[in-house]
C-alpha positions in Angstrom: 75.7 187.6 -14.3 75.7 187.3 -10.4 72.7 188.0 -8.6 71.6 191.2 -7.0 72.2 191.9 -3.5 68.0 192.0 -3.2 68.1 189.0 -5.1 70.3 187.0 -2.8 68.6 188.8 0.2 65.3 187.3 -1.1 66.8 184.5 -1.3 68.0 183.9 1.9 64.9 185.1 3.8 62.8 183.0 2.0 64.3 179.6 2.6 63.3 179.4 6.3 60.3 180.4 8.4 62.3 181.9 10.6 65.8 184.3 9.3 68.0 186.0 11.9 70.8 188.1 10.5 73.2 188.5 13.3 76.5 189.1 14.7 78.4 186.9 16.8 79.4 188.5 19.8 75.7 190.6 19.7 74.0 189.7 23.0 70.6 190.7 22.0 70.8 188.0 19.1 71.6 185.5 21.9 69.0 186.6 23.8 66.7 186.3 20.1 68.1 182.8 19.8 67.6 181.7 23.0 64.0 182.6 23.6 63.1 180.6 20.0 65.0 177.9 21.3 63.2 178.1 24.3 60.0 178.6 22.1 61.1 175.4 20.3 60.9 177.5 17.2 63.2 176.9 14.6 65.2 179.6 12.7 68.1 180.2 10.3 70.8 182.1 11.9 72.6 184.2 9.3 76.3 185.9 10.8 77.4 188.6 8.3 80.6 187.7 9.0 80.1 183.9 7.9 78.7 185.8 4.7 81.1 186.1 2.1 79.6 189.7 1.2 78.6 190.2 4.9 78.9 194.6 4.7 76.9 194.3 1.5 73.8 191.7 2.9 73.8 194.2 5.8 74.1 197.5 3.7 71.0 196.3 1.5 68.9 195.3 4.9 69.7 198.9 6.1 68.3 200.0 2.6 65.5 198.0 2.2 64.4 197.8 5.4 65.5 200.7 7.9 67.3 198.3 10.2 70.9 199.5 11.1 71.2 197.2 14.3 71.0 193.5 14.6 69.3 190.9 14.8 67.5 191.6 12.0 64.7 189.1 12.0 62.3 187.7 8.9 59.6 185.6 9.7 57.6 184.1 6.6 59.6 186.7 4.5 58.1 189.5 6.3 60.6 191.9 8.6 59.4 192.0 12.2 62.4 194.3 13.7 65.1 193.1 16.4 65.1 191.6 20.1 63.2 193.9 21.6 60.9 196.4 18.6 60.4 196.8 14.5 58.8 198.6 12.3 55.3 198.6 14.3 55.3 199.4 17.9 53.9 195.6 18.5 56.9 193.7 16.9 60.5 192.6 17.3 60.8 189.1 18.1 60.2 189.2 22.1 56.8 190.9 21.9 55.8 188.6 18.8 56.9 185.7 20.9 54.9 187.0 24.0 51.8 187.7 22.0 51.7 184.3 20.3 52.1 186.2 16.7 55.0 184.8 16.3 54.1 180.9 16.4 50.6 181.8 14.7 52.3 183.7 11.6 54.6 180.3 10.9 51.8 178.6 11.1 49.3 180.5 8.6 51.9 183.3 7.3 52.7 186.8 8.2 50.2 189.3 7.9 50.7 192.4 6.4 50.5 194.7 8.8 
């Protein structure tokens, strides 16, 4: 039997320290990748349009993490939100980069919020 979408999503997220789910034309996705590039942080960008079942992946992220917009970013398997905001007020890629938490999590593992 094929893996469930939840299992497939977990597999993708577990492969890299930073995983970004995006759409090609998204300006916030570009801001995130540029900021990570500038900080020297490696990442895996997964464009929904390039996935065999991109809409199902997006639906799973929406259902599991309540994230409707792109990018949807995971650090060490933990959902941190998008470009400027996330599930906690201090989350989002840019705030986490600015605070130093993102690189700390990559080094030491993401802390539970």
